[in-house]
N, CA, C, O and the ligand as a Tripos MOL2 file, in Angstrom:
@<TRIPOS>MOLECULE
protein
  297   295    75     0     0
PROTEIN
NO_CHARGES

@<TRIPOS>ATOM
      1 N          -4.8660  -19.5680 -134.6790 N.3       1 MET1
      2 CA         -6.0180  -18.7240 -134.4260 C.3       1 MET1
      3 C          -5.8250  -17.9430 -133.1270 C.2       1 MET1
      4 O          -6.1600  -16.7610 -133.0640 O.2       1 MET1
      5 N          -5.2720  -18.6110 -132.0570 N.am      2 LEU2
      6 CA         -5.0740  -17.9290 -130.7810 C.3       2 LEU2
      7 C          -4.1840  -16.7070 -130.9300 C.2       2 LEU2
      8 O          -4.5270  -15.6200 -130.4650 O.2       2 LEU2
      9 N          -3.0500  -16.8850 -131.5740 N.am      3 THR3
     10 CA         -2.0980  -15.7810 -131.6710 C.3       3 THR3
     11 C          -2.6450  -14.6620 -132.5410 C.2       3 THR3
     12 O          -2.3670  -13.4910 -132.2830 O.2       3 THR3
     13 N          -3.4180  -15.0010 -133.5690 N.am      4 ARG4
     14 CA         -4.0210  -13.9530 -134.4110 C.3       4 ARG4
     15 C          -5.0270  -13.1280 -133.6290 C.2       4 ARG4
     16 O          -5.2190  -11.9470 -133.9220 O.2       4 ARG4
     17 N          -5.6840  -13.7430 -132.6180 N.am      5 ARG5
     18 CA         -6.6550  -13.0300 -131.7890 C.3       5 ARG5
     19 C          -5.9960  -12.3570 -130.5900 C.2       5 ARG5
     20 O          -6.6780  -11.7370 -129.7740 O.2       5 ARG5
     21 N          -4.6660  -12.4750 -130.4780 N.am      6 GLY6
     22 CA         -3.9380  -11.8140 -129.4140 C.3       6 GLY6
     23 C          -3.8260  -12.6180 -128.1320 C.2       6 GLY6
     24 O          -3.4630  -12.0630 -127.0950 O.2       6 GLY6
     25 N          -4.1310  -13.9240 -128.1720 N.am      7 PHE7
     26 CA         -4.0440  -14.7740 -126.9890 C.3       7 PHE7
     27 C          -2.8620  -15.7320 -127.1260 C.2       7 PHE7
     28 O          -2.5920  -16.2490 -128.2100 O.2       7 PHE7
     29 N          -2.1540  -15.9640 -126.0020 N.am      8 GLY8
     30 CA         -1.1410  -17.0140 -125.9690 C.3       8 GLY8
     31 C          -1.7660  -18.3180 -125.5370 C.2       8 GLY8
     32 O          -1.3460  -19.3950 -125.9610 O.2       8 GLY8
     33 N          -2.7860  -18.2120 -124.6800 N.am      9 ALA9
     34 CA         -3.4950  -19.3820 -124.1790 C.3       9 ALA9
     35 C          -4.9070  -18.9590 -123.8250 C.2       9 ALA9
     36 O          -5.1800  -17.7820 -123.5910 O.2       9 ALA9
     37 N          -5.8080  -19.9460 -123.7900 N.am     10 ILE10
     38 CA         -7.1940  -19.6640 -123.4360 C.3      10 ILE10
     39 C          -7.7550  -20.8910 -122.7360 C.2      10 ILE10
     40 O          -7.3490  -22.0200 -123.0140 O.2      10 ILE10
     41 N          -8.6850  -20.6600 -121.8320 N.am     11 THR11
     42 CA         -9.2590  -21.7360 -121.0340 C.3      11 THR11
     43 C         -10.7520  -21.8300 -121.2970 C.2      11 THR11
     44 O         -11.4720  -20.8310 -121.2930 O.2      11 THR11
     45 N         -11.1980  -23.0720 -121.5280 N.am     12 PHE12
     46 CA        -12.6270  -23.3560 -121.6620 C.3      12 PHE12
     47 C         -12.9620  -24.4050 -120.6060 C.2      12 PHE12
     48 O         -12.6720  -25.5860 -120.7940 O.2      12 PHE12
     49 N         -13.5630  -23.9880 -119.5100 N.am     13 GLY13
     50 CA        -13.8710  -24.9400 -118.4330 C.3      13 GLY13
     51 C         -12.5930  -25.5270 -117.8760 C.2      13 GLY13
     52 O         -11.7710  -24.8120 -117.3020 O.2      13 GLY13
     53 N         -12.4210  -26.8390 -118.0450 N.am     14 HIS14
     54 CA        -11.2140  -27.5110 -117.5620 C.3      14 HIS14
     55 C         -10.2030  -27.7430 -118.6690 C.2      14 HIS14
     56 O          -9.2140  -28.4440 -118.4560 O.2      14 HIS14
     57 N         -10.4220  -27.1790 -119.8340 N.am     15 VAL15
     58 CA         -9.5260  -27.3740 -120.9770 C.3      15 VAL15
     59 C          -8.7310  -26.0920 -121.2240 C.2      15 VAL15
     60 O          -9.3040  -25.0250 -121.4460 O.2      15 VAL15
     61 N          -7.4080  -26.2150 -121.1830 N.am     16 ILE16
     62 CA         -6.5160  -25.0910 -121.4570 C.3      16 ILE16
     63 C          -5.8790  -25.3340 -122.8150 C.2      16 ILE16
     64 O          -5.2530  -26.3690 -123.0440 O.2      16 ILE16
     65 N          -6.0450  -24.3670 -123.7150 N.am     17 VAL17
     66 CA         -5.4690  -24.4610 -125.0540 C.3      17 VAL17
     67 C          -4.3880  -23.3930 -125.1490 C.2      17 VAL17
     68 O          -4.6320  -22.2230 -124.8530 O.2      17 VAL17
     69 N          -3.1800  -23.8050 -125.5700 N.am     18 SER18
     70 CA         -2.0730  -22.8690 -125.6610 C.3      18 SER18
     71 C          -1.3980  -22.9990 -127.0110 C.2      18 SER18
     72 O          -1.2570  -24.0970 -127.5520 O.2      18 SER18
     73 N          -0.9780  -21.8520 -127.5520 N.am     19 ALA19
     74 CA         -0.3020  -21.8500 -128.8560 C.3      19 ALA19
     75 C           1.1050  -22.4290 -128.7300 C.2      19 ALA19
     76 O           1.6400  -22.9790 -129.6940 O.2      19 ALA19
     77 N           1.7060  -22.3090 -127.5460 N.am     20 THR20
     78 CA          3.0560  -22.8260 -127.2960 C.3      20 THR20
     79 C           3.0630  -23.5040 -125.9310 C.2      20 THR20
     80 O           2.0710  -23.4550 -125.2020 O.2      20 THR20
     81 N           4.1930  -24.1410 -125.5840 N.am     21 GLU21
     82 CA          4.3090  -24.7400 -124.2590 C.3      21 GLU21
     83 C           4.1750  -23.6310 -123.2080 C.2      21 GLU21
     84 O           4.9740  -22.6940 -123.1990 O.2      21 GLU21
     85 N           3.1670  -23.7270 -122.3180 N.am     22 PRO22
     86 CA          2.9520  -22.6480 -121.3480 C.3      22 PRO22
     87 C           4.0740  -22.5720 -120.3130 C.2      22 PRO22
     88 O           4.5810  -23.5980 -119.8610 O.2      22 PRO22
     89 N           4.4530  -21.3580 -119.9450 N.am     23 SER23
     90 CA          5.3920  -21.1510 -118.8420 C.3      23 SER23
     91 C           4.6470  -21.4310 -117.5360 C.2      23 SER23
     92 O           3.4240  -21.5680 -117.5340 O.2      23 SER23
     93 N           5.3810  -21.5160 -116.4360 N.am     24 ASN24
     94 CA          4.7410  -21.7220 -115.1270 C.3      24 ASN24
     95 C           3.7680  -20.5930 -114.8070 C.2      24 ASN24
     96 O           2.7030  -20.8250 -114.2350 O.2      24 ASN24
     97 N           4.1350  -19.3860 -115.1750 N.am     25 THR25
     98 CA          3.2600  -18.2360 -114.9220 C.3      25 THR25
     99 C           1.9570  -18.3730 -115.7020 C.2      25 THR25
    100 O           0.8770  -18.1180 -115.1690 O.2      25 THR25
    101 N           2.0640  -18.7740 -116.9610 N.am     26 VAL26
    102 CA          0.8520  -18.9580 -117.7820 C.3      26 VAL26
    103 C           0.0080  -20.0860 -117.2210 C.2      26 VAL26
    104 O          -1.2170  -19.9720 -117.1810 O.2      26 VAL26
    105 N           0.6420  -21.1920 -116.7800 N.am     27 TRP27
    106 CA         -0.1120  -22.2990 -116.1700 C.3      27 TRP27
    107 C          -0.8930  -21.8030 -114.9630 C.2      27 TRP27
    108 O          -2.0860  -22.0770 -114.8390 O.2      27 TRP27
    109 N          -0.2200  -21.0670 -114.0640 N.am     28 ARG28
    110 CA         -0.9060  -20.5730 -112.8630 C.3      28 ARG28
    111 C          -2.0870  -19.6840 -113.2580 C.2      28 ARG28
    112 O          -3.1700  -19.7890 -112.6820 O.2      28 ARG28
    113 N          -1.8700  -18.8080 -114.2440 N.am     29 HIS29
    114 CA         -2.9240  -17.8970 -114.7010 C.3      29 HIS29
    115 C          -4.1180  -18.6910 -115.2520 C.2      29 HIS29
    116 O          -5.2640  -18.4460 -114.8750 O.2      29 HIS29
    117 N          -3.8370  -19.6230 -116.1250 N.am     30 GLU30
    118 CA         -4.9280  -20.3880 -116.7510 C.3      30 GLU30
    119 C          -5.6220  -21.2980 -115.7370 C.2      30 GLU30
    120 O          -6.8370  -21.4860 -115.8080 O.2      30 GLU30
    121 N          -4.8590  -21.8690 -114.7900 N.am     31 LEU31
    122 CA         -5.4850  -22.7010 -113.7580 C.3      31 LEU31
    123 C          -6.3820  -21.8590 -112.8600 C.2      31 LEU31
    124 O          -7.3750  -22.3600 -112.3330 O.2      31 LEU31
    125 N          -6.0440  -20.5950 -112.6820 N.am     32 ARG32
    126 CA         -6.9410  -19.7150 -111.9250 C.3      32 ARG32
    127 C          -8.2450  -19.5130 -112.7020 C.2      32 ARG32
    128 O          -9.3150  -19.4440 -112.0960 O.2      32 ARG32
    129 N          -8.1730  -19.4180 -114.0340 N.am     33 HIS33
    130 CA         -9.4080  -19.3400 -114.8290 C.3      33 HIS33
    131 C         -10.2330  -20.6140 -114.6650 C.2      33 HIS33
    132 O         -11.4620  -20.5530 -114.6450 O.2      33 HIS33
    133 N          -9.5720  -21.7660 -114.5490 N.am     34 VAL34
    134 CA        -10.2990  -23.0190 -114.2950 C.3      34 VAL34
    135 C         -11.0500  -22.9030 -112.9680 C.2      34 VAL34
    136 O         -12.2200  -23.2730 -112.8770 O.2      34 VAL34
    137 N         -10.3700  -22.3870 -111.9380 N.am     35 ALA35
    138 CA        -11.0190  -22.2080 -110.6240 C.3      35 ALA35
    139 C         -12.1860  -21.2320 -110.7280 C.2      35 ALA35
    140 O         -13.2290  -21.4440 -110.1080 O.2      35 ALA35
    141 N         -12.0190  -20.1640 -111.5100 N.am     36 GLN36
    142 CA        -13.1160  -19.2040 -111.7120 C.3      36 GLN36
    143 C         -14.3000  -19.9000 -112.3790 C.2      36 GLN36
    144 O         -15.4550  -19.7090 -111.9980 O.2      36 GLN36
    145 N         -13.9770  -20.7120 -113.3850 N.am     37 TYR37
    146 CA        -15.0440  -21.4230 -114.0970 C.3      37 TYR37
    147 C         -15.7790  -22.3660 -113.1510 C.2      37 TYR37
    148 O         -17.0050  -22.4650 -113.1960 O.2      37 TYR37
    149 N         -15.0240  -23.0650 -112.2890 N.am     38 GLU38
    150 CA        -15.6590  -23.9650 -111.3230 C.3      38 GLU38
    151 C         -16.5600  -23.1770 -110.3770 C.2      38 GLU38
    152 O         -17.6210  -23.6650 -109.9900 O.2      38 GLU38
    153 N         -16.1570  -21.9800 -110.0060 N.am     39 ARG39
    154 CA        -16.9340  -21.1610 -109.0800 C.3      39 ARG39
    155 C         -18.1670  -20.5580 -109.7700 C.2      39 ARG39
    156 O         -19.2500  -20.5190 -109.1860 O.2      39 ARG39
    157 N         -18.0020  -20.0970 -110.9950 N.am     40 LEU40
    158 CA        -19.0730  -19.3650 -111.6770 C.3      40 LEU40
    159 C         -19.9300  -20.2390 -112.5840 C.2      40 LEU40
    160 O         -21.0360  -19.8470 -112.9560 O.2      40 LEU40
    161 N         -19.4360  -21.4070 -112.9390 N.am     41 GLY41
    162 CA        -20.1990  -22.3090 -113.8080 C.3      41 GLY41
    163 C         -20.4680  -21.6850 -115.1670 C.2      41 GLY41
    164 O         -19.6040  -21.0320 -115.7530 O.2      41 GLY41
    165 N         -21.6850  -21.8990 -115.6540 N.am     42 LEU42
    166 CA        -22.0340  -21.4210 -116.9980 C.3      42 LEU42
    167 C         -22.0900  -19.8980 -117.0790 C.2      42 LEU42
    168 O         -22.1150  -19.3380 -118.1750 O.2      42 LEU42
    169 N         -22.1080  -19.2220 -115.9300 N.am     43 ALA43
    170 CA        -22.0930  -17.7540 -115.9380 C.3      43 ALA43
    171 C         -20.7180  -17.2210 -116.3380 C.2      43 ALA43
    172 O         -20.5830  -16.0470 -116.6830 O.2      43 ALA43
    173 N         -19.6850  -18.0890 -116.2940 N.am     44 PHE44
    174 CA        -18.3320  -17.6170 -116.5750 C.3      44 PHE44
    175 C         -18.2380  -16.9240 -117.9340 C.2      44 PHE44
    176 O         -17.7790  -15.7860 -118.0200 O.2      44 PHE44
    177 N         -18.6650  -17.5970 -118.9770 N.am     45 LEU45
    178 CA        -18.4530  -17.0480 -120.3260 C.3      45 LEU45
    179 C         -19.1960  -15.7320 -120.5620 C.2      45 LEU45
    180 O         -18.5730  -14.7670 -121.0050 O.2      45 LEU45
    181 N         -20.5210  -15.6490 -120.2830 N.am     46 PRO46
    182 CA        -21.1720  -14.3430 -120.4990 C.3      46 PRO46
    183 C         -20.6020  -13.2630 -119.5950 C.2      46 PRO46
    184 O         -20.4810  -12.1110 -120.0120 O.2      46 PRO46
    185 N         -20.2470  -13.6170 -118.3520 N.am     47 LEU47
    186 CA        -19.6460  -12.6340 -117.4460 C.3      47 LEU47
    187 C         -18.2870  -12.1930 -117.9690 C.2      47 LEU47
    188 O         -17.9550  -11.0080 -117.9410 O.2      47 LEU47
    189 N         -17.5010  -13.1620 -118.4480 N.am     48 TYR48
    190 CA        -16.1820  -12.8310 -118.9970 C.3      48 TYR48
    191 C         -16.3240  -11.8670 -120.1680 C.2      48 TYR48
    192 O         -15.6060  -10.8690 -120.2400 O.2      48 TYR48
    193 N         -17.2380  -12.1540 -121.0810 N.am     49 LEU49
    194 CA        -17.4140  -11.3090 -122.2740 C.3      49 LEU49
    195 C         -17.9460   -9.9310 -121.9010 C.2      49 LEU49
    196 O         -17.5500   -8.9290 -122.4970 O.2      49 LEU49
    197 N         -18.8440   -9.8770 -120.9130 N.am     50 TRP50
    198 CA        -19.3860   -8.5900 -120.4870 C.3      50 TRP50
    199 C         -18.2790   -7.7300 -119.8690 C.2      50 TRP50
    200 O         -18.1480   -6.5470 -120.1840 O.2      50 TRP50
    201 N         -17.4860   -8.3440 -118.9820 N.am     51 TYR51
    202 CA        -16.3540   -7.6100 -118.3960 C.3      51 TYR51
    203 C         -15.3750   -7.1730 -119.4740 C.2      51 TYR51
    204 O         -14.8350   -6.0690 -119.4130 O.2      51 TYR51
    205 N         -15.1450   -8.0260 -120.4560 N.am     52 ARG52
    206 CA        -14.1960   -7.6880 -121.5320 C.3      52 ARG52
    207 C         -14.6740   -6.4620 -122.2990 C.2      52 ARG52
    208 O         -13.8830   -5.5740 -122.6160 O.2      52 ARG52
    209 N         -15.9880   -6.4160 -122.6000 N.am     53 ALA53
    210 CA        -16.5430   -5.2710 -123.3240 C.3      53 ALA53
    211 C         -16.4960   -4.0110 -122.4610 C.2      53 ALA53
    212 O         -16.2680   -2.9140 -122.9700 O.2      53 ALA53
    213 N         -16.7080   -4.1690 -121.1710 N.am     54 ARG54
    214 CA        -16.7770   -3.0050 -120.2750 C.3      54 ARG54
    215 C         -15.4030   -2.4980 -119.8550 C.2      54 ARG54
    216 O         -15.1790   -1.2880 -119.8140 O.2      54 ARG54
    217 N         -14.4740   -3.4120 -119.5400 N.am     55 TYR55
    218 CA        -13.1880   -3.0340 -118.9590 C.3      55 TYR55
    219 C         -11.9860   -3.2780 -119.8610 C.2      55 TYR55
    220 O         -10.8900   -2.8160 -119.5460 O.2      55 TYR55
    221 N         -12.1560   -3.9840 -120.9660 N.am     56 GLY56
    222 CA        -10.9970   -4.3680 -121.7670 C.3      56 GLY56
    223 C         -10.2430   -5.4940 -121.0920 C.2      56 GLY56
    224 O         -10.7810   -6.1370 -120.1900 O.2      56 GLY56
    225 N          -9.0160   -5.7480 -121.5030 N.am     57 TYR57
    226 CA         -8.2590   -6.8720 -120.9500 C.3      57 TYR57
    227 C          -7.5350   -6.4990 -119.6590 C.2      57 TYR57
    228 O          -7.6310   -7.2240 -118.6690 O.2      57 TYR57
    229 N          -6.8130   -5.3830 -119.6550 N.am     58 VAL58
    230 CA         -5.9370   -5.0470 -118.5240 C.3      58 VAL58
    231 C          -6.7290   -4.8470 -117.2290 C.2      58 VAL58
    232 O          -6.2800   -5.2670 -116.1630 O.2      58 VAL58
    233 N          -7.8820   -4.2190 -117.3090 N.am     59 ASP59
    234 CA         -8.6870   -3.9460 -116.1110 C.3      59 ASP59
    235 C          -9.8020   -4.9640 -115.9020 C.2      59 ASP59
    236 O         -10.6590   -4.7860 -115.0360 O.2      59 ASP59
    237 N          -9.7870   -6.0270 -116.6950 N.am     60 HIS60
    238 CA        -10.8030   -7.0790 -116.5970 C.3      60 HIS60
    239 C         -10.7090   -7.7370 -115.2160 C.2      60 HIS60
    240 O          -9.6550   -8.2730 -114.8730 O.2      60 HIS60
    241 N         -11.7860   -7.7120 -114.4120 N.am     61 PRO61
    242 CA        -11.7000   -8.2740 -113.0600 C.3      61 PRO61
    243 C         -11.2680   -9.7410 -113.0170 C.2      61 PRO61
    244 O         -10.5040  -10.1260 -112.1320 O.2      61 PRO61
    245 N         -11.7360  -10.5590 -113.9480 N.am     62 LEU62
    246 CA        -11.3400  -11.9750 -113.9290 C.3      62 LEU62
    247 C          -9.8860  -12.1540 -114.3650 C.2      62 LEU62
    248 O          -9.2040  -13.0610 -113.8870 O.2      62 LEU62
    249 N          -9.4100  -11.3010 -115.2610 N.am     63 GLU63
    250 CA         -7.9960  -11.3550 -115.6500 C.3      63 GLU63
    251 C          -7.1010  -10.8680 -114.5220 C.2      63 GLU63
    252 O          -6.0450  -11.4440 -114.2600 O.2      63 GLU63
    253 N          -7.5270   -9.8110 -113.8620 N.am     64 ARG64
    254 CA         -6.7420   -9.3120 -112.7210 C.3      64 ARG64
    255 C          -6.7050  -10.3620 -111.6200 C.2      64 ARG64
    256 O          -5.6680  -10.5900 -110.9980 O.2      64 ARG64
    257 N          -7.8500  -10.9970 -111.3860 N.am     65 ASP65
    258 CA         -7.9150  -12.0580 -110.3770 C.3      65 ASP65
    259 C          -6.9840  -13.2160 -110.7420 C.2      65 ASP65
    260 O          -6.3690  -13.8190 -109.8630 O.2      65 ASP65
    261 N          -6.8830  -13.5230 -112.0230 N.am     66 ALA66
    262 CA         -6.0390  -14.6390 -112.4560 C.3      66 ALA66
    263 C          -4.5590  -14.2810 -112.4060 C.2      66 ALA66
    264 O          -3.7060  -15.1690 -112.4060 O.2      66 ALA66
    265 N          -4.2480  -12.9860 -112.3620 N.am     67 SER67
    266 CA         -2.8530  -12.5630 -112.4680 C.3      67 SER67
    267 C          -2.2530  -12.0490 -111.1760 C.2      67 SER67
    268 O          -1.0310  -11.9510 -111.0700 O.2      67 SER67
    269 N          -3.0650  -11.7210 -110.1990 N.am     68 GLU68
    270 CA         -2.5140  -11.0770 -109.0110 C.3      68 GLU68
    271 C          -3.4210  -11.2880 -107.8160 C.2      68 GLU68
    272 O          -4.5680  -11.7120 -107.9580 O.2      68 GLU68
    273 N          -2.9000  -10.9890 -106.6360 N.am     69 ASP69
    274 CA         -3.6850  -10.9470 -105.4170 C.3      69 ASP69
    275 C          -4.0910   -9.5060 -105.1870 C.2      69 ASP69
    276 O          -3.3690   -8.6300 -105.6640 O.2      69 ASP69
    277 N          -5.1550   -9.1800 -104.5170 N.am     70 PRO70
    278 CA         -6.0560  -10.1300 -103.8790 C.3      70 PRO70
    279 C          -6.9910  -10.7800 -104.8930 C.2      70 PRO70
    280 O          -7.2690  -10.2180 -105.9530 O.2      70 PRO70
    281 N          -7.4510  -11.9240 -104.5620 N.am     71 ARG71
    282 CA         -8.3630  -12.6690 -105.4120 C.3      71 ARG71
    283 C          -9.7930  -12.1910 -105.2230 C.2      71 ARG71
    284 O         -10.1330  -11.6230 -104.1850 O.2      71 ARG71
    285 N         -10.6320  -12.4210 -106.2320 N.am     72 LEU72
    286 CA        -12.0520  -12.0850 -106.1040 C.3      72 LEU72
    287 C         -12.7330  -13.0170 -105.1170 C.2      72 LEU72
    288 O         -13.6730  -12.6280 -104.4230 O.2      72 LEU72
    289 N         -12.2400  -14.2740 -105.0620 N.am     73 PHE73
    290 CA        -12.7850  -15.2600 -104.1140 C.3      73 PHE73
    291 C         -11.7010  -16.2690 -103.8090 C.2      73 PHE73
    292 O         -10.7800  -16.4470 -104.6050 O.2      73 PHE73
    293 N         -11.7970  -16.9410 -102.6530 N.am     74 PRO74
    294 CA        -10.7150  -17.8540 -102.2550 C.3      74 PRO74
    295 C         -10.6310  -19.1010 -103.1310 C.2      74 PRO74
    296 O          -9.7690  -19.9530 -102.9110 O.2      74 PRO74
    297 ZN         -6.5310  -14.7910 -118.5570 Zn       75 ZN75
@<TRIPOS>BOND
     1     1     2 1
     2     2     3 1
     3     3     4 2
     4     3     5 am
     5     5     6 1
     6     6     7 1
     7     7     8 2
     8     7     9 am
     9     9    10 1
    10    10    11 1
    11    11    12 2
    12    11    13 am
    13    13    14 1
    14    14    15 1
    15    15    16 2
    16    15    17 am
    17    17    18 1
    18    18    19 1
    19    19    20 2
    20    19    21 am
    21    21    22 1
    22    22    23 1
    23    23    24 2
    24    23    25 am
    25    25    26 1
    26    26    27 1
    27    27    28 2
    28    27    29 am
    29    29    30 1
    30    30    31 1
    31    31    32 2
    32    31    33 am
    33    33    34 1
    34    34    35 1
    35    35    36 2
    36    35    37 am
    37    37    38 1
    38    38    39 1
    39    39    40 2
    40    39    41 am
    41    41    42 1
    42    42    43 1
    43    43    44 2
    44    43    45 am
    45    45    46 1
    46    46    47 1
    47    47    48 2
    48    47    49 am
    49    49    50 1
    50    50    51 1
    51    51    52 2
    52    51    53 am
    53    53    54 1
    54    54    55 1
    55    55    56 2
    56    55    57 am
    57    57    58 1
    58    58    59 1
    59    59    60 2
    60    59    61 am
    61    61    62 1
    62    62    63 1
    63    63    64 2
    64    63    65 am
    65    65    66 1
    66    66    67 1
    67    67    68 2
    68    67    69 am
    69    69    70 1
    70    70    71 1
    71    71    72 2
    72    71    73 am
    73    73    74 1
    74    74    75 1
    75    75    76 2
    76    75    77 am
    77    77    78 1
    78    78    79 1
    79    79    80 2
    80    79    81 am
    81    81    82 1
    82    82    83 1
    83    83    84 2
    84    83    85 am
    85    85    86 1
    86    86    87 1
    87    87    88 2
    88    87    89 am
    89    89    90 1
    90    90    91 1
    91    91    92 2
    92    91    93 am
    93    93    94 1
    94    94    95 1
    95    95    96 2
    96    95    97 am
    97    97    98 1
    98    98    99 1
    99    99   100 2
   100    99   101 am
   101   101   102 1
   102   102   103 1
   103   103   104 2
   104   103   105 am
   105   105   106 1
   106   106   107 1
   107   107   108 2
   108   107   109 am
   109   109   110 1
   110   110   111 1
   111   111   112 2
   112   111   113 am
   113   113   114 1
   114   114   115 1
   115   115   116 2
   116   115   117 am
   117   117   118 1
   118   118   119 1
   119   119   120 2
   120   119   121 am
   121   121   122 1
   122   122   123 1
   123   123   124 2
   124   123   125 am
   125   125   126 1
   126   126   127 1
   127   127   128 2
   128   127   129 am
   129   129   130 1
   130   130   131 1
   131   131   132 2
   132   131   133 am
   133   133   134 1
   134   134   135 1
   135   135   136 2
   136   135   137 am
   137   137   138 1
   138   138   139 1
   139   139   140 2
   140   139   141 am
   141   141   142 1
   142   142   143 1
   143   143   144 2
   144   143   145 am
   145   145   146 1
   146   146   147 1
   147   147   148 2
   148   147   149 am
   149   149   150 1
   150   150   151 1
   151   151   152 2
   152   151   153 am
   153   153   154 1
   154   154   155 1
   155   155   156 2
   156   155   157 am
   157   157   158 1
   158   158   159 1
   159   159   160 2
   160   159   161 am
   161   161   162 1
   162   162   163 1
   163   163   164 2
   164   163   165 am
   165   165   166 1
   166   166   167 1
   167   167   168 2
   168   167   169 am
   169   169   170 1
   170   170   171 1
   171   171   172 2
   172   171   173 am
   173   173   174 1
   174   174   175 1
   175   175   176 2
   176   175   177 am
   177   177   178 1
   178   178   179 1
   179   179   180 2
   180   179   181 am
   181   181   182 1
   182   182   183 1
   183   183   184 2
   184   183   185 am
   185   185   186 1
   186   186   187 1
   187   187   188 2
   188   187   189 am
   189   189   190 1
   190   190   191 1
   191   191   192 2
   192   191   193 am
   193   193   194 1
   194   194   195 1
   195   195   196 2
   196   195   197 am
   197   197   198 1
   198   198   199 1
   199   199   200 2
   200   199   201 am
   201   201   202 1
   202   202   203 1
   203   203   204 2
   204   203   205 am
   205   205   206 1
   206   206   207 1
   207   207   208 2
   208   207   209 am
   209   209   210 1
   210   210   211 1
   211   211   212 2
   212   211   213 am
   213   213   214 1
   214   214   215 1
   215   215   216 2
   216   215   217 am
   217   217   218 1
   218   218   219 1
   219   219   220 2
   220   219   221 am
   221   221   222 1
   222   222   223 1
   223   223   224 2
   224   223   225 am
   225   225   226 1
   226   226   227 1
   227   227   228 2
   228   227   229 am
   229   229   230 1
   230   230   231 1
   231   231   232 2
   232   231   233 am
   233   233   234 1
   234   234   235 1
   235   235   236 2
   236   235   237 am
   237   237   238 1
   238   238   239 1
   239   239   240 2
   240   239   241 am
   241   241   242 1
   242   242   243 1
   243   243   244 2
   244   243   245 am
   245   245   246 1
   246   246   247 1
   247   247   248 2
   248   247   249 am
   249   249   250 1
   250   250   251 1
   251   251   252 2
   252   251   253 am
   253   253   254 1
   254   254   255 1
   255   255   256 2
   256   255   257 am
   257   257   258 1
   258   258   259 1
   259   259   260 2
   260   259   261 am
   261   261   262 1
   262   262   263 1
   263   263   264 2
   264   263   265 am
   265   265   266 1
   266   266   267 1
   267   267   268 2
   268   267   269 am
   269   269   270 1
   270   270   271 1
   271   271   272 2
   272   271   273 am
   273   273   274 1
   274   274   275 1
   275   275   276 2
   276   275   277 am
   277   277   278 1
   278   278   279 1
   279   279   280 2
   280   279   281 am
   281   281   282 1
   282   282   283 1
   283   283   284 2
   284   283   285 am
   285   285   286 1
   286   286   287 1
   287   287   288 2
   288   287   289 am
   289   289   290 1
   290   290   291 1
   291   291   292 2
   292   291   293 am
   293   293   294 1
   294   294   295 1
   295   295   296 2
@<TRIPOS>SUBSTRUCTURE
     1 MET1         2 RESIDUE 1 A MET
     2 LEU2         6 RESIDUE 1 A LEU
     3 THR3        10 RESIDUE 1 A THR
     4 ARG4        14 RESIDUE 1 A ARG
     5 ARG5        18 RESIDUE 1 A ARG
     6 GLY6        22 RESIDUE 1 A GLY
     7 PHE7        26 RESIDUE 1 A PHE
     8 GLY8        30 RESIDUE 1 A GLY
     9 ALA9        34 RESIDUE 1 A ALA
    10 ILE10       38 RESIDUE 1 A ILE
    11 THR11       42 RESIDUE 1 A THR
    12 PHE12       46 RESIDUE 1 A PHE
    13 GLY13       50 RESIDUE 1 A GLY
    14 HIS14       54 RESIDUE 1 A HIS
    15 VAL15       58 RESIDUE 1 A VAL
    16 ILE16       62 RESIDUE 1 A ILE
    17 VAL17       66 RESIDUE 1 A VAL
    18 SER18       70 RESIDUE 1 A SER
    19 ALA19       74 RESIDUE 1 A ALA
    20 THR20       78 RESIDUE 1 A THR
    21 GLU21       82 RESIDUE 1 A GLU
    22 PRO22       86 RESIDUE 1 A PRO
    23 SER23       90 RESIDUE 1 A SER
    24 ASN24       94 RESIDUE 1 A ASN
    25 THR25       98 RESIDUE 1 A THR
    26 VAL26      102 RESIDUE 1 A VAL
    27 TRP27      106 RESIDUE 1 A TRP
    28 ARG28      110 RESIDUE 1 A ARG
    29 HIS29      114 RESIDUE 1 A HIS
    30 GLU30      118 RESIDUE 1 A GLU
    31 LEU31      122 RESIDUE 1 A LEU
    32 ARG32      126 RESIDUE 1 A ARG
    33 HIS33      130 RESIDUE 1 A HIS
    34 VAL34      134 RESIDUE 1 A VAL
    35 ALA35      138 RESIDUE 1 A ALA
    36 GLN36      142 RESIDUE 1 A GLN
    37 TYR37      146 RESIDUE 1 A TYR
    38 GLU38      150 RESIDUE 1 A GLU
    39 ARG39      154 RESIDUE 1 A ARG
    40 LEU40      158 RESIDUE 1 A LEU
    41 GLY41      162 RESIDUE 1 A GLY
    42 LEU42      166 RESIDUE 1 A LEU
    43 ALA43      170 RESIDUE 1 A ALA
    44 PHE44      174 RESIDUE 1 A PHE
    45 LEU45      178 RESIDUE 1 A LEU
    46 PRO46      182 RESIDUE 1 A PRO
    47 LEU47      186 RESIDUE 1 A LEU
    48 TYR48      190 RESIDUE 1 A TYR
    49 LEU49      194 RESIDUE 1 A LEU
    50 TRP50      198 RESIDUE 1 A TRP
    51 TYR51      202 RESIDUE 1 A TYR
    52 ARG52      206 RESIDUE 1 A ARG
    53 ALA53      210 RESIDUE 1 A ALA
    54 ARG54      214 RESIDUE 1 A ARG
    55 TYR55      218 RESIDUE 1 A TYR
    56 GLY56      222 RESIDUE 1 A GLY
    57 TYR57      226 RESIDUE 1 A TYR
    58 VAL58      230 RESIDUE 1 A VAL
    59 ASP59      234 RESIDUE 1 A ASP
    60 HIS60      238 RESIDUE 1 A HIS
    61 PRO61      242 RESIDUE 1 A PRO
    62 LEU62      246 RESIDUE 1 A LEU
    63 GLU63      250 RESIDUE 1 A GLU
    64 ARG64      254 RESIDUE 1 A ARG
    65 ASP65      258 RESIDUE 1 A ASP
    66 ALA66      262 RESIDUE 1 A ALA
    67 SER67      266 RESIDUE 1 A SER
    68 GLU68      270 RESIDUE 1 A GLU
    69 ASP69      274 RESIDUE 1 A ASP
    70 PRO70      278 RESIDUE 1 A PRO
    71 ARG71      282 RESIDUE 1 A ARG
    72 LEU72      286 RESIDUE 1 A LEU
    73 PHE73      290 RESIDUE 1 A PHE
    74 PRO74      294 RESIDUE 1 A PRO
    75 ZN75       297 GROUP 0 **** ****
């Protein structure tokens, strides 16, 4: 299901689901989503979906934060 939806891995709270063994880069990315979830709590999912609808994937602020510096929050 993940690969059909265009995802290699996805994070739900503290649970990371991956279609294959994650690379170190994917682990770091998904663990950053865990940190975002810890910071944003239940607001994470609606905020994530709203950003996705508004910015798409590449310009998604939470995706950019998970993939590069500077971070949205420490
Ligand atoms: Zn991501």
